[in-house]
C-alpha positions as CSV (number, residue, x, y, z in Angstrom):
1,M,55.6,-24.3,-24.4
2,K,55.0,-20.7,-25.6
3,P,53.5,-20.1,-29.0
4,S,56.0,-18.8,-31.7
5,G,55.7,-15.2,-32.9
6,K,53.9,-16.5,-36.0
7,G,51.4,-18.4,-33.8
8,Q,50.8,-15.4,-31.7
9,G,50.1,-13.3,-34.8
10,S,47.6,-15.9,-36.0
11,L,45.8,-15.8,-32.6
12,V,45.6,-12.0,-32.7
13,A,44.2,-12.1,-36.2
14,L,41.6,-14.7,-35.2
15,A,40.5,-12.6,-32.2
16,V,40.2,-9.5,-34.4
17,A,38.2,-11.4,-37.0
18,A,35.9,-12.7,-34.3
19,A,35.3,-9.2,-32.9
20,V,34.5,-7.9,-36.3
21,V,32.0,-10.7,-36.9
22,A,30.4,-10.1,-33.5
23,A,30.1,-6.4,-34.3
24,L,28.6,-7.1,-37.7
25,V,26.1,-9.5,-36.2
26,W,25.1,-7.0,-33.5
27,L,24.6,-4.2,-36.1
28,D,22.6,-6.5,-38.3
29,Q,20.3,-7.4,-35.4
30,R,19.8,-3.8,-34.6
31,R,19.1,-2.8,-38.2
32,P,15.4,-3.0,-38.9
33,S,14.3,-5.5,-41.6
34,T,12.9,-4.2,-44.9
35,D,9.4,-5.1,-43.7
36,E,10.0,-3.4,-40.3
37,A,11.4,-0.2,-42.0
38,S,8.4,-0.2,-44.3
39,R,6.0,-0.5,-41.4
40,Q,7.7,2.3,-39.5
41,R,7.3,4.6,-42.5
42,Q,3.6,4.0,-42.4
43,H,3.4,5.2,-38.7
44,I,2.3,8.7,-38.0
45,V,5.7,9.3,-36.3
46,P,8.2,6.7,-37.6
47,G,10.3,5.3,-34.8
48,F,8.4,7.1,-32.0
49,E,8.3,5.4,-28.6
50,R,5.9,6.9,-26.1
51,A,7.8,5.5,-23.1
52,R,10.7,7.8,-24.1
53,A,8.5,10.9,-24.5
54,T,9.2,13.7,-22.0
55,E,7.6,16.8,-23.7
56,V,4.6,17.4,-25.9
57,D,3.5,20.9,-27.1
58,I,-0.1,21.2,-28.5
59,E,-1.1,24.4,-30.3
60,R,-4.8,24.9,-30.7
61,R,-6.6,28.1,-31.8
62,G,-3.7,30.3,-30.7
63,V,-3.3,28.6,-27.3
64,T,-0.3,26.4,-26.6
65,T,-0.4,23.7,-24.0
66,K,3.0,22.5,-22.8
67,L,3.0,19.0,-21.3
68,R,6.1,17.8,-19.4
69,H,6.8,14.4,-17.9
70,E,8.1,14.3,-14.3
71,A,8.6,11.5,-11.7
72,S,4.9,11.7,-10.6
73,G,3.5,11.8,-14.1
74,W,2.6,14.4,-16.7
75,W,2.2,18.1,-15.8
76,I,1.0,21.2,-17.6
77,S,3.9,23.5,-17.3
78,G,1.6,26.5,-17.2
79,P,1.2,29.1,-16.1
80,P,-0.5,28.1,-14.0
81,R,1.3,24.8,-13.4
82,R,-1.2,21.9,-13.0
83,R,-1.2,18.2,-12.9
84,A,-2.1,16.8,-16.3
85,D,-4.5,14.0,-17.0
86,D,-2.2,11.0,-17.6
87,A,-4.9,9.1,-19.4
88,A,-5.5,11.9,-21.9
89,V,-1.8,12.3,-22.6
90,D,-1.2,8.5,-22.9
91,S,-4.1,8.3,-25.4
92,L,-2.4,10.8,-27.7
93,L,1.0,9.2,-27.3
94,S,-0.4,5.8,-28.1
95,V,-1.8,7.2,-31.4
96,L,1.5,8.8,-32.2
97,E,3.3,5.5,-31.6
98,Y,0.9,3.0,-33.3
99,G,-1.2,5.2,-35.5
100,E,-0.7,4.7,-39.3
101,I,-0.9,6.6,-42.5
102,D,-3.7,5.6,-44.9
103,R,-2.4,7.3,-48.1
104,H,-0.3,10.1,-49.5
105,I,-1.5,13.2,-51.5
106,T,1.4,14.4,-53.6
107,H,1.9,17.8,-55.2
108,A,-0.2,19.5,-52.6
109,D,0.3,23.2,-53.3
110,A,-0.7,26.2,-51.1
111,T,-4.2,26.3,-52.5
112,L,-4.9,22.6,-51.9
113,R,-3.4,22.8,-48.4
114,K,-5.7,25.6,-47.5
115,K,-8.7,23.7,-48.8
116,L,-7.6,20.7,-46.7
117,G,-7.7,22.8,-43.5
118,L,-3.9,22.9,-43.2
119,D,-3.4,26.6,-43.6
120,P,-3.8,27.4,-40.8
121,P,-3.9,23.9,-39.3
122,R,-6.5,22.8,-36.8
123,V,-4.0,21.6,-34.3
124,V,-0.2,21.5,-34.2
125,V,1.6,18.8,-32.2
126,R,5.3,19.0,-31.4
127,V,6.9,15.9,-29.9
128,A,10.3,14.2,-30.0
129,G,11.7,16.7,-32.5
130,H,8.7,16.3,-34.9
131,T,6.0,18.8,-35.9
132,L,2.6,17.5,-36.9
133,R,0.2,19.9,-38.5
134,I,-3.3,18.5,-38.4
135,G,-6.0,19.7,-40.8
136,G,-9.6,18.9,-41.7
137,D,-11.4,15.6,-41.9
138,D,-10.9,13.4,-44.9
139,P,-14.1,11.9,-46.5
140,S,-12.7,8.4,-45.8
141,H,-13.0,9.1,-42.0
142,G,-9.3,10.0,-41.7
143,V,-7.7,13.4,-41.1
144,Y,-5.3,15.4,-43.3
145,L,-1.8,15.8,-41.9
146,V,1.6,17.3,-42.8
147,R,4.6,15.9,-41.0
148,D,7.6,18.2,-40.4
149,D,8.6,19.8,-43.8
150,E,7.5,16.9,-46.0
151,P,6.1,18.0,-49.4
152,D,3.3,15.5,-49.2
153,V,0.0,15.7,-47.4
154,V,-0.9,12.4,-45.8
155,V,-4.2,11.0,-44.5
156,A,-3.9,9.6,-41.0
157,E,-6.4,7.8,-38.9
158,H,-9.0,10.1,-37.3
159,R,-8.1,9.0,-33.8
160,L,-5.1,11.5,-34.1
161,V,-7.3,14.5,-34.1
162,E,-9.7,13.0,-31.5
163,T,-6.9,12.8,-29.0
164,A,-5.0,16.0,-29.9
165,D,-7.8,18.5,-30.6
166,L,-8.9,19.0,-26.9
167,D,-9.9,22.1,-25.1
168,P,-6.8,23.1,-23.1
169,R,-8.9,22.7,-19.9
170,L,-9.3,19.0,-20.7
171,W,-5.6,18.3,-20.4
172,M,-5.8,19.0,-16.6
173,S,-6.3,16.1,-14.2
174,M,-9.6,16.2,-12.4
175,R,-8.5,13.7,-9.8
176,P,-8.4,14.6,-6.1
177,T,-4.7,13.7,-5.7
178,L,-1.5,14.4,-7.6
179,R,-0.1,10.9,-7.1
180,D,-1.5,7.5,-7.7
181,P,-3.3,6.5,-4.4
182,T,-3.1,2.8,-5.2
183,A,0.7,2.9,-4.9
184,A,0.7,4.8,-1.5
185,R,2.1,3.1,1.6
186,T,0.8,5.8,3.9
187,I,-2.5,7.7,3.7
188,A,-3.0,10.5,6.2
189,T,-5.6,13.1,7.0
190,S,-5.9,15.6,9.8
191,A,-7.7,13.0,11.8
192,W,-5.9,9.7,11.2
193,T,-3.0,7.9,9.5
194,L,-3.1,4.5,7.7
195,T,0.1,2.6,7.0
196,R,0.6,-0.4,4.9
197,T,3.0,-3.0,6.4
198,A,1.9,-6.6,5.7
199,G,-1.7,-5.3,5.6
200,W,-3.1,-1.9,6.6
201,R,-2.8,-0.5,10.1
202,V,-4.1,2.6,11.8
203,T,-1.0,4.3,13.3
204,S,-2.7,7.5,14.4
205,P,-4.5,8.6,16.6
206,V,-4.3,5.0,17.9
207,I,-2.4,1.9,16.9
208,T,-4.6,-0.9,15.8
209,R,-5.2,-3.3,12.9
210,A,-7.1,-1.6,10.1
211,A,-10.1,-3.2,8.2
212,D,-8.5,-3.9,4.8
213,A,-11.9,-3.7,3.0
214,K,-12.5,-0.2,4.4
215,V,-9.1,1.0,3.3
216,D,-9.5,-0.6,-0.1
217,A,-12.8,1.3,-0.4
218,L,-11.0,4.6,0.5
219,V,-8.2,3.9,-2.1
220,Q,-10.8,3.1,-4.8
221,S,-12.8,6.3,-4.0
222,L,-9.6,8.3,-4.5
223,E,-8.7,6.5,-7.7
224,R,-12.2,6.8,-9.3
225,A,-13.3,10.2,-8.1
226,R,-13.3,13.0,-10.7
227,A,-14.2,16.6,-10.1
228,V,-17.4,17.8,-11.7
229,A,-16.0,21.4,-12.1
230,E,-12.9,23.5,-11.7
231,D,-13.3,27.1,-10.5
232,P,-10.0,29.1,-10.4
233,D,-11.9,32.1,-8.9
234,R,-13.3,30.2,-5.9
235,A,-12.0,31.2,-2.5
236,P,-9.5,28.7,-1.0
237,V,-10.9,26.1,1.4
238,A,-10.5,27.3,5.0
239,G,-10.1,24.6,7.6
240,G,-11.4,21.3,6.4
241,T,-9.5,18.0,6.1
242,T,-6.0,17.7,4.8
243,L,-4.9,14.7,2.8
244,A,-1.4,13.4,2.2
245,L,0.1,10.3,0.5
246,D,3.4,9.0,1.7
247,G,4.0,12.3,3.5
248,E,3.4,14.5,0.5
249,P,0.5,16.9,0.7
250,Q,-2.2,16.2,-1.9
251,A,-5.3,18.3,-1.0
252,R,-7.5,20.1,1.5
253,L,-11.1,19.1,1.5
254,D,-14.3,20.7,2.9
255,G,-17.6,19.2,1.9
256,D,-17.6,19.1,-1.9
257,A,-14.9,21.7,-2.3
258,L,-11.3,20.5,-2.7
259,D,-8.1,22.5,-3.1
260,R,-5.4,20.3,-4.7
261,A,-1.8,20.9,-3.8
262,D,-1.0,22.2,-7.3
263,G,-3.4,25.1,-6.8
264,A,-6.5,23.7,-8.6
265,H,-9.9,24.5,-7.0
266,L,-12.1,21.5,-7.7
267,T,-15.7,20.6,-6.9
268,F,-16.7,16.9,-6.3
269,R,-20.0,15.3,-5.7
270,K,-20.7,15.4,-1.9
271,T,-20.5,11.6,-1.5
272,D,-17.4,11.0,-3.7
273,L,-14.9,11.6,-0.9
274,D,-16.9,10.8,2.2
275,L,-14.3,8.3,3.4
276,V,-11.5,11.0,3.4
277,S,-13.5,12.9,6.1
278,A,-14.6,9.7,8.0
279,P,-13.7,9.4,11.7
280,P,-10.8,7.2,12.7
281,A,-12.9,4.3,14.0
282,T,-14.2,3.8,10.5
283,Y,-11.0,2.1,9.7
284,Y,-10.5,0.0,12.9
285,E,-10.7,-3.7,12.4
286,R,-13.8,-4.9,14.3
287,R,-13.2,-8.6,14.1
288,L,-11.0,-9.7,17.0
289,F,-9.3,-12.4,14.9
290,P,-9.6,-11.5,11.1
291,L,-8.3,-14.9,10.0
292,R,-9.7,-17.9,8.1
293,L,-10.4,-21.0,10.2
294,D,-9.0,-23.3,7.5
295,D,-5.7,-21.4,7.5
296,L,-5.0,-21.8,11.3
297,V,-2.2,-24.1,12.3
298,A,-1.8,-23.0,16.0
299,V,-4.2,-22.1,18.8
300,D,-3.2,-21.1,22.3
301,V,-5.9,-20.3,24.9
302,G,-4.4,-19.9,28.4
303,P,-2.6,-23.1,29.2
304,L,-4.2,-25.0,26.3
305,E,-2.1,-25.3,23.1
306,L,-3.4,-26.9,19.9
307,R,-1.4,-27.6,16.7
308,R,-2.5,-28.8,13.3
309,E,-0.2,-30.9,11.2
310,S,-1.2,-32.9,8.1
311,A,-4.8,-31.6,8.4
312,A,-5.1,-33.1,11.9
313,W,-5.4,-31.3,15.2
314,R,-3.5,-32.3,18.4
315,I,-3.3,-31.0,22.0
316,V,0.4,-30.4,22.7
317,A,-0.1,-28.6,26.1
318,P,-0.6,-29.3,28.9
319,L,1.5,-32.4,28.4
320,A,-0.8,-34.5,30.6
321,S,-3.6,-33.9,28.0
322,A,-1.5,-34.4,24.9
323,R,-3.5,-36.3,22.3
324,P,-5.2,-36.0,18.9
325,V,-8.5,-34.0,18.9
326,D,-11.5,-34.4,16.6
327,D,-11.5,-31.7,13.9
328,A,-15.2,-31.0,14.4
329,K,-14.7,-30.2,18.1
330,V,-11.8,-27.8,17.3
331,R,-13.9,-26.1,14.7
332,A,-16.8,-25.7,17.1
333,F,-14.3,-24.3,19.7
334,L,-12.8,-21.8,17.3
335,E,-15.9,-20.5,15.5
336,P,-17.0,-18.1,18.4
337,L,-13.4,-16.7,18.5
338,L,-13.3,-16.0,14.8
339,A,-16.9,-14.5,14.9
340,A,-16.1,-12.2,17.8
341,E,-16.6,-8.6,16.7
342,A,-16.4,-5.2,18.4
343,H,-19.5,-3.0,18.5
344,S,-17.4,-0.1,19.9
345,F,-13.9,0.9,20.9
346,S,-12.3,2.6,23.9
347,A,-8.8,3.5,25.0
348,A,-6.6,0.6,26.2
349,P,-5.6,0.7,29.9
350,R,-1.9,1.4,30.7
351,T,-1.7,-1.7,32.9
352,A,-2.3,-5.3,31.9
353,N,-5.5,-7.0,33.1
354,A,-4.4,-9.8,35.5
355,H,-7.7,-11.6,34.9
356,A,-7.5,-11.6,31.1
357,T,-6.9,-14.8,29.2
358,R,-4.1,-14.8,26.6
359,V,-5.3,-16.1,23.2
360,R,-3.1,-16.7,20.2
361,L,-4.2,-17.7,16.8
362,A,-1.7,-18.3,14.0
363,T,-1.5,-19.2,10.4
364,R,1.7,-20.1,8.5
365,D,2.1,-16.4,7.6
366,E,0.9,-14.4,10.7
367,E,-0.2,-14.6,14.3
368,I,-2.6,-12.5,16.4
369,V,-2.3,-12.4,20.1
370,A,-5.0,-10.9,22.3
371,S,-5.9,-10.5,26.0
372,V,-9.6,-11.4,26.4
373,D,-11.7,-10.7,29.5
374,G,-15.3,-11.5,29.0
375,A,-16.7,-8.9,26.6
376,T,-13.5,-6.9,26.2
377,A,-10.3,-7.7,24.3
378,V,-7.0,-6.0,23.4
379,R,-4.8,-7.2,20.6
380,A,-1.1,-7.3,21.4
381,G,0.8,-4.1,20.4
382,E,-2.5,-2.1,20.0
383,T,-3.8,0.8,22.0
384,V,-7.6,0.3,21.7
385,V,-10.0,-2.0,23.6
386,L,-12.5,-3.9,21.5
387,E,-15.9,-3.8,23.3
388,L,-17.4,-7.1,22.0
389,A,-21.0,-7.7,21.3
390,A,-21.1,-10.6,23.8
391,P,-18.7,-12.1,26.4
392,L,-16.4,-14.8,25.0
393,Q,-16.6,-18.1,26.8
394,L,-13.1,-19.5,26.7
395,A,-12.7,-23.2,27.5
396,T,-9.2,-24.2,28.3
397,S,-9.7,-28.0,28.0
398,F,-11.4,-30.6,25.8
């Protein structure tokens, strides 16, 4: 039965009332509490959120540094345009977001402001529509500050001037790359390319598994290295080694001289970036099977197939030999395989070696298949031969 006109009117009224109540609750939740509003007023920039900041202008001794945030991080808009030091910018923004006011000085006339170092100010910071004029040091280890057009002078924590009053050159990044190397999925130079797909692989000039520890050392060297000097008048690097991250050019390096892709001419310690200029074989995985013995669940050597279930090994092929196998015997059998290591590398032949033994070791997450012939081995899908330190003796039965 349909509701009467009067009933329909009541339902509409209830719906409107519910919507009004919901709106009031939402507004109340968004309205800062009295305590929160009071705390915000004590911040250097009330309501400022550094995550939303896109521009910061810093005026110091007649020189203005304009910082702009882009997808790759903070940049000095120039001229010349240079990659900014993200850590330096973030330190300033952190103080602007969390720094607090210690006290207010009321009735600060022009004479007092001049005495407090505010006319002219030591540094002027413009951010998020606010202007901060920073003056001299306060005896209580703070710094004098005028915010926007407020009549009062306030005393802010000294960290504000420590992060804002920087020589313009110190806003520039001294890193070798424009992007974060730890986030890169491809690292390439003129000599080699490393690609991260379920671990690192060398994909040029050969295809082979990469030594993860070596690639990690390269990434860490790029992350930690800082130039010892910047010389805008130095001649550009001629030749040398190019460096790219995820296909984007980052730098050209020759010895201790590096020309970054933003035009900065930097000088590093000679050993800081050795791994960038290292030959390709530096990154080849030397271990034939870089797996942990305790992680293995399957082993195939020629016709012999072993499987581990519930921590117990069993021969599953050939069928005539199917039976449980003592764990100690399997471990003794596997240890030489896992210890096998290349002392050098050569190009893989185009045709398969008919005399080689197929060896497959697998964990629950990955498998490695290799063709082994005495002291040489080739992993499946790779284009280099591992010249082993000693021939592998592969038993195909227990």
